[in-house]
C-alpha positions as CSV (number, residue, x, y, z in Angstrom):
1,M,-54.5,79.0,-39.3
2,K,-52.1,76.1,-38.5
3,I,-51.1,75.9,-42.1
4,L,-50.5,79.7,-42.3
5,A,-48.5,79.6,-39.1
6,L,-46.3,76.8,-40.5
7,L,-45.7,78.8,-43.7
8,V,-44.7,81.9,-41.7
9,F,-42.4,79.8,-39.5
10,T,-40.7,78.2,-42.5
11,S,-40.3,81.5,-44.2
12,L,-38.6,82.9,-41.1
13,I,-36.2,80.0,-41.0
14,W,-35.2,80.4,-44.6
15,Q,-34.7,84.2,-44.1
16,L,-32.4,83.5,-41.1
17,A,-30.4,80.9,-43.1
18,L,-30.0,83.2,-46.0
19,A,-29.1,86.2,-43.8
20,S,-26.3,84.2,-42.1
21,H,-25.0,82.6,-45.3
22,E,-25.1,79.2,-43.6
23,P,-26.3,76.0,-45.3
24,W,-29.6,74.5,-44.2
25,T,-27.6,71.6,-42.8
26,K,-23.9,71.6,-41.9
27,T,-21.4,68.8,-41.5
28,E,-17.9,69.8,-40.3
29,Y,-15.1,67.3,-40.5
30,P,-11.8,67.7,-38.7
31,Q,-10.0,69.0,-41.8
32,D,-12.6,71.8,-42.1
33,V,-11.8,73.4,-38.8
34,E,-8.4,74.7,-40.1
35,K,-9.3,74.2,-43.8
36,L,-6.3,71.9,-44.3
37,W,-7.5,71.4,-47.9
38,W,-7.5,75.0,-48.9
39,D,-5.5,76.0,-52.0
40,D,-5.2,79.8,-52.7
41,D,-3.7,79.1,-56.2
42,W,-6.7,77.1,-57.2
43,W,-9.2,79.5,-55.6
44,E,-7.7,82.7,-56.9
45,Q,-6.0,81.7,-60.2
46,G,-7.7,78.4,-61.2
47,K,-4.4,76.5,-61.0
48,L,-4.7,72.7,-60.6
49,D,-2.1,70.6,-58.8
50,R,-0.2,68.4,-61.2
51,P,2.0,65.8,-59.5
52,D,4.9,64.1,-61.3
53,S,4.6,60.4,-61.9
54,Y,7.4,57.8,-62.4
55,E,7.7,54.4,-63.9
56,V,8.3,51.9,-61.1
57,T,10.5,48.9,-60.8
58,M,10.2,46.2,-58.1
59,Q,12.9,44.0,-56.5
60,E,12.5,41.2,-54.0
61,I,15.1,41.4,-51.2
62,A,15.4,40.2,-47.6
63,Y,16.9,41.5,-44.4
64,Q,17.8,39.9,-41.0
65,S,15.7,40.5,-37.9
66,G,17.0,38.4,-35.0
67,D,16.7,34.8,-36.0
68,A,14.5,35.4,-39.0
69,E,15.0,36.5,-42.5
70,I,12.3,39.0,-43.5
71,P,11.3,39.1,-47.2
72,A,10.5,42.5,-48.5
73,Y,9.6,44.2,-51.8
74,L,11.7,47.2,-52.8
75,F,9.9,49.7,-55.2
76,R,11.7,52.6,-56.7
77,P,11.4,54.9,-59.8
78,K,12.9,53.3,-62.9
79,K,14.7,56.6,-63.6
80,P,18.3,56.4,-62.2
81,G,19.1,58.6,-59.2
82,K,18.7,58.9,-55.5
83,Y,15.3,59.3,-53.9
84,L,13.7,59.9,-50.5
85,P,13.2,56.7,-48.5
86,V,9.8,55.5,-47.3
87,L,8.8,52.3,-45.4
88,F,5.4,50.9,-46.2
89,Q,4.0,48.5,-43.6
90,H,1.1,46.2,-44.5
91,G,-1.7,45.5,-42.0
92,R,-3.6,42.5,-40.9
93,R,-4.5,41.6,-44.5
94,G,-0.8,41.2,-45.4
95,L,0.6,41.8,-48.8
96,D,-1.4,40.6,-51.8
97,D,-2.3,41.8,-55.3
98,L,-4.4,44.6,-53.9
99,T,-2.3,45.9,-51.0
100,M,0.9,45.7,-53.1
101,L,-0.5,48.5,-55.2
102,L,-0.1,50.9,-52.2
103,P,3.7,50.9,-52.0
104,K,3.9,50.8,-55.8
105,R,1.8,54.0,-56.0
106,L,4.1,55.7,-53.4
107,A,7.2,54.8,-55.5
108,A,5.4,56.3,-58.5
109,R,5.5,59.6,-56.6
110,G,9.3,59.5,-56.6
111,F,10.3,57.6,-53.5
112,V,12.3,54.5,-52.7
113,V,9.8,52.3,-50.9
114,L,10.5,49.2,-48.8
115,A,7.5,47.0,-48.0
116,P,8.4,44.3,-45.5
117,D,6.4,41.1,-45.6
118,V,6.6,40.4,-41.8
119,Y,4.0,37.6,-41.7
120,N,5.8,35.5,-44.3
121,G,9.1,36.1,-42.6
122,R,7.9,34.3,-39.5
123,F,5.5,31.9,-41.2
124,F,2.4,33.6,-39.7
125,E,-0.9,33.3,-41.4
126,R,-2.5,36.4,-42.8
127,Y,-5.5,37.9,-41.0
128,P,-4.3,37.1,-37.5
129,M,-6.7,37.7,-34.6
130,G,-4.1,38.4,-32.0
131,H,-0.8,40.3,-32.4
132,E,2.7,38.9,-32.5
133,Y,5.0,41.6,-30.9
134,I,8.0,40.2,-32.7
135,N,6.6,41.7,-35.9
136,D,7.1,45.2,-34.4
137,Q,10.8,44.4,-34.1
138,D,10.9,43.2,-37.7
139,V,9.4,46.5,-38.8
140,A,12.0,48.4,-36.8
141,M,14.8,46.4,-38.5
142,G,13.1,47.2,-41.8
143,I,13.7,50.9,-41.2
144,D,17.4,50.1,-40.6
145,S,17.6,48.1,-43.8
146,L,15.9,50.8,-45.8
147,L,18.3,53.5,-44.5
148,D,21.3,51.3,-45.4
149,L,20.4,51.4,-49.1
150,P,22.8,53.3,-51.3
151,D,20.3,55.0,-53.6
152,I,18.5,57.1,-51.0
153,I,18.6,60.8,-50.0
154,G,19.4,61.7,-46.4
155,D,19.6,59.7,-43.2
156,K,16.0,59.6,-42.2
157,A,12.8,57.9,-43.6
158,C,9.1,58.3,-43.3
159,V,6.7,55.5,-42.4
160,V,3.4,54.9,-44.2
161,S,1.0,52.2,-43.2
162,H,-2.6,51.1,-42.9
163,T,-4.8,49.1,-40.4
164,R,-2.6,47.0,-38.1
165,G,0.5,48.3,-39.8
166,G,-0.3,51.6,-38.0
167,Y,0.2,49.8,-34.7
168,M,3.3,47.9,-35.9
169,T,5.0,51.1,-37.0
170,L,3.9,52.9,-33.8
171,R,5.7,50.3,-31.7
172,A,8.7,50.1,-34.1
173,L,9.1,53.9,-33.5
174,V,8.4,54.1,-29.8
175,T,9.1,50.6,-28.2
176,H,12.0,49.8,-30.5
177,N,13.5,53.3,-30.4
178,Q,13.4,54.3,-34.1
179,Q,12.1,57.8,-33.7
180,D,15.5,59.3,-34.3
181,R,15.7,57.6,-37.7
182,V,12.2,58.6,-38.8
183,A,10.9,62.1,-39.8
184,C,7.1,61.5,-40.1
185,Y,4.3,59.0,-39.6
186,V,1.4,58.5,-42.0
187,S,-1.3,55.9,-41.6
188,S,-4.7,55.2,-43.1
189,Y,-7.4,54.0,-40.6
190,P,-4.7,52.7,-38.2
191,H,-5.4,50.3,-35.4
192,W,-4.3,52.5,-32.5
193,Q,-4.7,49.9,-29.8
194,D,-2.9,46.7,-28.9
195,P,-5.1,43.9,-30.6
196,N,-4.3,41.7,-27.6
197,Q,-6.0,44.0,-25.1
198,P,-9.6,43.3,-23.9
199,E,-12.6,44.8,-25.5
200,P,-13.1,47.9,-23.3
201,M,-9.6,49.1,-24.1
202,Q,-10.3,48.5,-27.9
203,V,-13.4,50.8,-27.6
204,Y,-12.3,53.5,-25.1
205,Q,-8.5,53.8,-25.0
206,Y,-5.7,54.4,-27.4
207,A,-2.3,52.6,-27.2
208,P,-0.1,54.3,-24.6
209,E,2.7,54.5,-27.2
210,I,0.8,57.4,-28.7
211,N,1.9,59.5,-25.7
212,E,5.5,59.1,-26.7
213,L,5.1,59.6,-30.5
214,D,7.1,62.8,-31.1
215,M,7.0,63.5,-34.8
216,P,4.6,64.9,-37.5
217,V,1.6,62.7,-37.9
218,L,-1.0,62.4,-40.7
219,V,-3.9,60.1,-40.4
220,F,-6.7,59.3,-42.9
221,I,-10.0,57.6,-42.2
222,G,-13.3,57.2,-44.0
223,E,-16.5,58.7,-42.6
224,H,-18.2,55.3,-42.8
225,E,-15.3,53.4,-41.2
226,Q,-16.9,50.1,-40.2
227,Y,-14.1,48.1,-38.6
228,Q,-11.4,50.1,-36.9
229,R,-12.5,51.7,-33.6
230,L,-12.7,55.5,-34.2
231,R,-12.6,56.6,-30.6
232,P,-9.0,55.6,-30.0
233,I,-8.0,57.4,-33.2
234,M,-9.8,60.5,-32.3
235,E,-8.6,60.5,-28.7
236,G,-5.1,59.8,-29.8
237,I,-5.1,62.7,-32.2
238,N,-6.5,65.0,-29.4
239,T,-3.7,63.9,-27.1
240,L,-1.1,64.7,-29.7
241,K,-2.7,68.1,-30.2
242,E,-2.6,68.8,-26.4
243,K,1.1,67.9,-26.5
244,G,1.7,70.6,-29.2
245,R,2.6,68.1,-31.9
246,K,0.1,69.4,-34.5
247,P,-1.2,66.1,-36.0
248,Q,-3.4,66.2,-39.0
249,L,-6.5,64.1,-39.3
250,I,-8.5,63.8,-42.6
251,V,-11.9,62.2,-42.6
252,Y,-13.2,61.5,-46.1
253,P,-16.9,61.9,-46.6
254,G,-18.8,59.0,-48.2
255,V,-16.2,56.3,-47.9
256,G,-15.5,53.5,-45.4
257,R,-12.5,51.3,-44.6
258,G,-10.2,50.2,-47.4
259,F,-11.0,53.0,-49.8
260,D,-7.4,52.8,-51.0
261,F,-7.5,49.2,-52.0
262,R,-11.1,48.2,-52.6
263,P,-11.3,46.2,-55.8
264,P,-13.0,47.4,-59.0
265,H,-16.2,45.4,-58.6
266,V,-17.1,47.2,-55.4
267,R,-15.1,50.4,-55.9
268,T,-16.9,53.8,-55.9
269,F,-16.1,57.2,-57.3
270,A,-15.8,58.4,-53.7
271,D,-13.2,55.7,-53.0
272,D,-11.1,56.9,-56.0
273,L,-11.3,60.5,-55.0
274,A,-10.2,59.8,-51.5
275,T,-7.4,57.5,-52.6
276,K,-5.9,60.0,-55.0
277,D,-6.2,62.9,-52.5
278,A,-4.6,60.8,-49.7
279,L,-1.8,59.8,-51.9
280,R,-1.0,63.3,-53.0
281,R,-1.3,64.6,-49.4
282,T,1.0,61.8,-48.3
283,E,3.6,62.8,-50.9
284,L,3.5,66.5,-50.0
285,F,3.6,65.7,-46.3
286,I,6.7,63.4,-46.7
287,R,8.5,66.0,-48.8
288,S,7.9,68.7,-46.3
289,H,9.6,66.6,-43.6
290,L,12.3,64.9,-45.7
291,P,14.2,67.7,-47.5
292,A,15.7,66.6,-50.8
293,R,19.3,67.5,-50.0
């Protein structure tokens, strides 16, 4: 009788699931609430997105920030012309063979990209435990240097970052008053709390500068993020929503931190899918806020 009852119960559950057209289990990510990923052209007509790619050149330059000369890498399409300006800010890892691929990929989308090396500019070691606030000023001055270039379109830039670069760009915008020169903020798994604050603030609070961030925001994280504290990111996004600023948060299933620069010997198919998608979404987001005029 127990077996018969179990079979009847299981059958009823399946009938209810089929009747409601709902999956047996359901996981909903932030981007699924408003279906930020939806594409009518693909769904209705079978059209696939085909981004343009450019050959890229790189130039080593430097700019002044207070008493320091900050080295930077300038990436741009090889094809002559003016392009929209983007500042890429490295995180705690600094700039190396892997992270240098990120600004290069941005430039291949058709942007002039400045990537300041703020650690080398002040002779700081990579992977710092604490945070040096002077680096935030160096990032702010990098925005000025980028917008002084002759081969850019317009008088505003967008900032793109990852890890601690998300905190540095946040402070460059809010603390160093660069919001009037920047049209949008994009960051992958950003550190949205002051690294110098105590542990409870790292876990439960976001950086107060988030309250003053008044521009379009796009954030990417992996479902299996294993280092950055997710709660400050989620709470920061919720605060921006409450203020009517319509931030976008994309959580990629099946990947963790560093999906955009994990090396080939540990890289997964999911990492590559997430990286390509994030790069394309970043391009479209920037273009929607930096008109090509």
